[in-house]
N, C-alpha and C positions, 0 to 999 in steps of 0.2 A: 692177217683177220687172226684174230683170239676169237675163239670158239666155247662155249659156254661149256660145263662139266655135262646136263645136262646131250646137248649136242654130238659132244664123244663118245658118250655112253655107246647114244642110238648106231652113229657111225658104225662104233665095233660089232653092237646086234646088229646093225644090216649087212656087214658083213660076217662072218657069220652061217648066219644063213644061207647068206648065199653061196659061198664056201664049202659048210656040208648041209646045208641040209636037205632030205628027202623032197622026193615031188610025190607029192598022195592030191589026192582028186578032193574039189568043195562047189557046191552050189555054185561057183564059177568059175568055177574052168578049177583048172593045176594048180598047184601051188608050192612051194619048198620050203618044210615045213623043218624046228625043231620044238623038240620036247622039251618041257622044262628047264624055260630059260631064266636067269635074274639078272635084274639088273638095280645098281645100288646109285642114285645122286646125291648131290646136294639140295634139299628144297629149295634151297637160297636162288638156286642156281634150275631149277628144272623146263626152263624154255626150250626150244631144240631152235638157235636160231642158224641153223645153216642155208644162206642166202638161196639156192641152189631153189630146194625144198617148200621155199616160198609162202612157209606159217604165216597163219592167219592170227596174230599176235593177240589183238582185237576179240576177236572169238571165242579165241582160250580162258578168255578173261570174262568173257560174259559166257562163255557155257555154263563157268565156274560160280561164280551167280546163279547163274540159274539154279544149278546145284546145292547150292550153299543155301541157300531161298528156301528150297523143296516145291518148287515150281513142278508143272506139267504142260502149260500151256505156253510156246516161246509166246514172248511180248517183244520186242527189241526186232527191227529188220534185216538185221544177221542174221540171228540168230531163224528166225523162215523163213531163207533164204536157202541156209546150209544143209537147213534141219528136214527137209519141206517134203521131201519124198517119203518119215516117217512121218508126220503129221495127219494124225486122221480127218475124219468128217469131222471130228468134236472142237476142231482145236488145238489135242493133245499128242504130245512126242510119246509113237509108240514107248516102252523101255525107257521112260526116266529114271534114271537112277536118285532122283531128287527127293526127291519122299520117302523115302531107305535115309539117307541122311540125314533129313532136317528131324525126322523121326527119331531118332536113335541120338541122337544129338544131348540129350541134358544126358540122357544112361550115359555117354562116353565123359560128360566133364565131370560129372556127379562120384563118376566108378575114379573117375582117379584125381580127382581134391580129397576126396576119403582114403586112398593110398595110393601114391605115386608112380611107387615100382608095382603095383599090380597090371593083372596081364589078360584085366576079364575087359577087359576096357573094346570091344570085337563090336565093329555095324554088320548086318547082315544084309546086302541088297543082293544076294540072285532069293529069287521068289518062288516058292515049292510049288511045283506042280504048270508052271506053265502053260496058255494056252498057245492057239494058231493067234502071234501078233506081228504089227507090221518091221520093230523092232525088239531083238531080246536083248539084252545088257550084256554087254560082254566082262561087267566086274561080277564080284564079284561076292567079296569081303572086299571088306578092310581093317586097320586091325593097326593097334594105336601102342604104343610101349614108351613110358618116359627112362631114358638115363640119362645118366650124370648132366639133368639139370636139363634137358634140351628132349622136345618129344620126337621121335621119328617112327612114321604112318609106312605101313605094309599092305601092298595090293594087291591084292591075287583077277589075274584075270583065266576063267576060262578059255578065247583064242581076240585072240589080236592081232590085228593087219599090221603089217610094222612100217611099210612107206606112207598111211593114209593119216588108219585113227588111232597108230602107240606114239607121236609125236602128239598132240593133239592131247591124250588121254595122257600124260605127262606132267603135263604144262599143269594142268587143270587138274588133278588127284595132286597136286602141290600146292598150291592152291588151299585149297581145300581142307587141308591138313596145315595148310601155317593157316587157316582162318579158326581150327581152336587149336596151334599151341597161345595166339596171342591172346584168343578166351581163357587160355590155363595159363599165362603172369610167364611159359615158360623159353625155352631158349628153341632157336632151330635148330632139326636132326635131318634125317638125312629120310628117302622114300629107299620102298625096298619093291621093286616091284617085282612077281613068282602073277609067270606069262604057261600056264600049262601050254598049248599051242601056243608059238608064236612064230606068222610064214610072211611067204610072197607073194602077193597072185603072180599068173605071167604074163601080166600086160604092164606088173610095175616094172620083167626084168628090163628091158633096155631102157627105161631112166637109174637104177640102182646101180648097173654095172658102169654108167655114164657117174654115176654121184661119184662112186669108191676110187675110179680113176683118177678123180679129180680131190682125193684124202685119202690116200692108200696111208697102210698100219704105223707113220709117224705119225701121226695121233694118239694110237693109243696110252688108256692112263699107264 
């Protein structure tokens, strides 16, 4: 089976953390962690499709649409089901970064339309001085650069659960970037994902080990 570009990048990232990560505690127990990790994959091939990981691609599409439209209240049965632990009593998904994306979209478009090579098309996702809430976004910033007629997107995450969250995030970020590229009528470039803390939780160690046995390092790019 031919794996997507995003899948190969994700598998290699898993392998690096599992082989070289340091044991670090967290609110949910021990983790294996690597700091300052960088992933690069094609915006057009951004879905992790490793069969054993059982990624719900429909959820990725719905989550991306949810963010692109700036929504805070999940409005599909699938979104409600998956996001339920972080939905408050008012039906709002705590930590949604859709409003930040939608609220800064016009600025990004205007900036890149005025000067295609601008380095100022940045969206800040992190909320200053966040108070205690059900969920705090791991995504802190999106930066868009057009080079050689193609849009590239740089996503910065303060924290990344490599087994559960990252495979979904990779697809969601790619769809969000593709939306901007198409609005600008430019080509599709790469996703550059910068992870300050990339980690695997202890409860997933066996899942990771079993997967890496099936996909050894000949899958490296």
